Structures are given as structure tokens and as C-alpha cells.
N, C-alpha and C positions, 0 to 999 in steps of 0.2 A: 762073890759079894761079901763073903765073910771077912776078907782083908779090909774092905772099905768100912765095914761095921766095926772092926777092931780098931782101926785108925780113928774113927769117929768117937768111939768110946774113950780112947786115950786122950784125944785132943779137944773134944767138944766141938762146938760150933754147928754149922749146917752140914748136912749130908745130902747130896743130890744123887739120886739113882736114876739114870737115864736109860730108858728101854732101848735095847739093841747096842748099847755102848760097850765095847770091849777094850779097844785101844784108842786113845784120844787122837793119835796121829792119823788114824784112818777112818774114824767114825764121827769126828766133830763137824757139825754143819755150820754154815754161816749164821743161822738163827741161834744156835747154841753159843757161838762166840759172842754174838751181840748180848745175849742174856748174861753170860759171864762178865762181860765188860760193864753192864749196868750194875750187877751185883758188886763188883770190885769198886766201882766209882762210889756207890752208896756206902760201902764199908769204910773206905778211906775218908769220906766226908764225915761219917759218924765219929771216927777216931779223932779227926781234926777238931770237931766240936767239943769233944771231951777234954781235949788239950793235954 
């Protein structure tokens, strides 16, 4: 978890810590993919609104 926290400290933004997540390629659930898609859609819409 320290790597994630270091990246977050350097870049800012949001940090999601998912219980049981080790490697995304083997631990990502369909529900998490949907959640990430909603987050990405909202982030893009916010950027577009700011122009």
C-alpha cells in the first residue's frame, strides 16, 4: 500500500484502496469495472464543463 500512497501524494486526486486487490488483471470484478467506468465518465464530463 505504500506505493499507492506515494503515488497519490505525488499526483493528488483520488486514491481508491480496494480490499483484497493485489493485481488488477486477476482481482478486478465486473462491479469494480462498472464503478471505474462511472468515475471516468464523471471525470471527463467535469473536465469538459470547465473547458
